[in-house]
Every structure is written in C-alpha cells, then in structure tokens.
C-alpha positions, -999 to +999 in steps of 0.1 A: -329+150-643-304+168-659-286+156-694-256+140-681-274+122-655-302+107-678-271+099-700-254+082-672-286+062-661-287+050-692-250+036-693-251+021-657-285-001-668-268-011-700-236-024-677-257-042-654-276-062-680-246-070-698-230-081-660-261-101-653-259-117-685-222-126-679-227-140-645-251-166-665-227-173-686-202-177-665-220-205-643-227-224-673-200-226-696-175-243-678-204-269-674-205-273-709-170-286-711-167-321-717-158-343-690-163-352-648-141-333-626-152-352-593-136-384-613-104-365-623-099-359-586-109-392-570-085-410-599-059-392-587-067-398-548-074-437-553-038-444-564-031-479-550-065-482-537-076-514-547-115-514-524-144-509-554-169-499-529-143-477-510-137-455-547-173-454-551-177-438-509-148-410-517-163-403-554-199-400-544-190-380-513-171-353-531-200-352-559-218-341-525-189-315-512-193-296-546-232-301-553-228-320-588-251-344-578-282-316-583-304-304-609-279-277-629-309-252-617-306-261-583-266-255-589-273-223-605-297-210-580-272-217-550-243-205-567-263-168-570-268-176-536-229-181-523-223-152-553-243-124-528-227-134-497-189-133-514-182-167-515-174-182-546-171-216-540-138-243-530-116-250-557-122-290-571-083-287-583-065-270-547-092-288-521-099-278-495-090-237-510-113-214-520-109-194-549-114-159-528-083-171-514-066-179-546-077-153-568-066-129-538-034-143-542-036-135-581-054-104-587-022-083-570-001-095-600-019-093-626-029-055-618+006-050-612+008-064-646-012-053-669-026-022-658+013-001-663+011-024-693-019-005-712-018+029-698+018+025-705+008+016-741-018+038-747+002+073-739+030+065-760+014+049-788-011+081-787+020+110-785+037+089-811+009+085-833+006+124-827+037+133-838+040+110-865+008+129-880+019+162-874+060+159-882+053+138-910+081+132-930+111+105-920+092+105-887+060+093-904+078+066-926+092+050-898+067+053-866+039+039-890+052+010-909+069+000-875+034+005-856+015-019-880+041-046-879+040-050-841+008-046-844+001-077-863+020-095-841-005-115-815+007-110-778+014-145-774+037-150-801+056-115-794+056-129-758+068-160-773+098-143-794+110-120-763+113-152-742+135-173-770+149-145-775+164-122-743+158-152-717+161-185-736+190-171-757+209-138-741+198-148-705+193-110-695+157-123-678+141-147-659+125-174-684+094-181-658+070-171-624+069-140-604+103-139-587+131-162-576+116-197-562+142-197-539+134-164-523+106-159-497+084-124-502+094-097-489+102-063-487+139-064-497+158-048-522+168-083-535+130-096-537+119-064-556+150-065-578+138-102-587+099-090-589+111-058-612+140-088-637+109-116-640+082-083-646+097-067-673+094-093-706+055-094-702+054-058-694+072-050-726+052-074-745+020-062-734+032-024-740+050-023-773+017-046-789-005-017-771+018+009-785+014-002-828-019-002-823-031+031-801-003+045-825-018+035-861-053+047-848-045+080-833-023+087-865-051+090-886-076+103-864-050+131-863-042+131-902-083+135-908-083+162-879-054+181-904-075+182-934-108+194-919-121+226-930-117+241-893-083+239-896-081+255-930-102+285-917-081+285-886-045+289-909-061+311-928-075+337-897-038+338-886-044+319-856-008+301-843-002+264-854+005+252-818-031+268-809-048+246-841-029+221-829-040+213-793-074+213-808-067+191-835-048+162-812-082+172-784-106+163-807-089+130-819-080+120-786-118+117-781-122+080-809-086+071-791-112+074-753-139+053-779-111+028-789-097+022-756-130+013-742-139-009-771-106-024-773-093-027-735-114-062-734-094-078-759-059-061-745-071-079-712-076-108-732-040-106-745-028-100-709-042-130-698-024-150-720+009-136-721+007-148-679+004-180-692+033-182-716+057-168-687+040-188-658+035-155-646+013-164-609-019-136-620-056-147-626-046-160-668-021-184-652-050-196-629-077-196-653-056-220-674-045-239-645-085-244-638-095-253-672-070-281-669-084-297-644-118-293-649-123-268-617-160-253-623-155-230-593-120-212-605-129-212-635-160-194-627-143-169-603-116-163-624-137-151-654-165-135-636-134-113-619-123-104-658-157-102-676-165-079-640-131-057-637-141-048-682-172-038-675-159-014-643-133-002-667-156+006-695-182+023-675-157+043-661-143+052-694-176+063-706-181+087-677-152+102-682-158+108-720-193+123-711-175+149-694-147+154-721-172+153-756-193+182-754-213+163-785-232+141-759-244+165-737-257+182-772-275+156-776-287+145-740-300+180-745-318+181-773-332+146-761-350+161-734 
C-alpha cells in the first residue's frame, strides 16, 4: 500500500466513524426536546371539536402513524432501516409531505447561497491578507483593523444590521424571502432578477465575515513565512523577490486550507442563521421551523444533511491537502 493510499484510508475511516456517531446523535437529540409533537398537531386539528373520544382517537392514530408509540430502541431501528432506503420519514408539521421532498426544494437555495459566499470570502480574504503582509504600510494598517473588526461581528448581527440599513431604511433590497411572493418560479429575466435581489444581502453578510477571518489568518501566516530563514537566505543568494514570494505564499496557504476544513462547520452554521434572519427558503429556515414545531423527522433530515455536507467538505479538503502538502507524504513514507 502506497503512503498516500494509507493516508486516504485512515482519513476515510475516521470520517465514516464520525458519520455513524452523527447519525446516532441526529436521531436522539431531537427526541430530547421537551414536548410532544403529536399533541401540538392534534390540538391544531381538533379546534372546535368537543368529543373527547374523537380527539383521543385522532391522537392515537397520529402516534401510531409516526411510530412514537413504540420504544425508543425500536424507533431507532426503524429510522436506520428507512435511512438505508433513502426514506427520511414524513414531516409532522407539514403532514403528509415527505422530508425528502422538503429538503429537495431547500437544498438548491442553500447551495446557491453558501457555496459561492464561502468560496468568494475565502479567496478574497486570503488575497487581501497576503497583500497586507507583503505590501505592509498603509494597506496593512487599513486591512488588518477592518478585517479584525468584521471578524468579531457574529453572522446574525451583521445580517440584522444590513437588513435594517439596506432593506428597511434605504429600501435598496427586499427584506426577506428568496423571490417576490407574487411571482411563479421560472427562467424569465424578471424572476432571475428578483432572486438576485433577494440573494444579495444574505450573500454579502456571509462573505464579509468570511473575508475578515481569512484575511487575519493569511496575514499572520504570510508574515511568519516572510521572516523565515529560508526567505533571508534566498534574498542573499539574489533570487528574485517575485519567485521568493511565490514560495512564501504557497507555504502560507497550507494552514489556510486546514483552517478552511476546521472552520467550514462554523461557517455553514453561521450561514444557516443568515437564512433564518432573511427568511431565505433554504435548509436553515426549514430547520428553524421544524424545531418550533417539534418536527422530529424534519429536524433529523436537516441536521443529517448538514452534518453529511460538512463531513464531505472536510474530507475533500483533507484529500486535497494530502496532495498539496509534501510533509504529509514524507510522514507517511517514514511510517512505512
């Protein structure tokens, strides 16, 4: 077995084990929330009904329908069995809608918001951090304090500030939603324009915070590399600054790739809160709705999807990191 295959297999086993733990917690934690979701559903359905026997029958029917009347262990086995067939269950709050159908409509919105925002924020943050470290002077004195200030603002706080100022006060952008409610989704320029207007504020609130954190990290790593012995030695040998800078920033990028893997869960969590603030039709908004309604299947479906996406993204970054960083290959070869 080659060094890299061994590295890949070790990472895969660790992430697979983490996924199994996440599945177990994903089932258990929603059921630890105080309250009975069936009681909430029945109370809504039985408004105006006076026959207690009928209300009791409705309650028992829903308990049996959702399988809550069974022991917790039995519920877990049914959950695993359904999970293996791709069945995430039926939503309590939106009965008889399937959880998979709800998530299928929400995932494109979340991907369209979070993926570009995180990538753009990561790239711009690293570029600005590298420029601040390399150019120094006024550029560094401006970028560093601004990045530090923005990074200290929580996602939801910046989202609320931007909503208040740009949407509520200046009325440049819509307050909430993914598109104008009177419109029917289609591929017309009018609908796409509406989607982009609603997309702008959530996108910017995620990008700005991401830029701040990445710029600070890249600046610190680049300064560390620029002060390393190999840089001084290279300059004494007369090697061009542009060539030295390429190696400096390549070495500085390696910890930033690791940092992206470690912080991607936090960024995704913050992005989901932004969705809730702007009532954006993504997974975050549906998760918030599910928690309010004690909708176990929908809570489990949302959290499992988020956990799976974060683990997959981290695993992909680890695989790429194994190619990029020669120190990993060297360590693996030493073990062999």
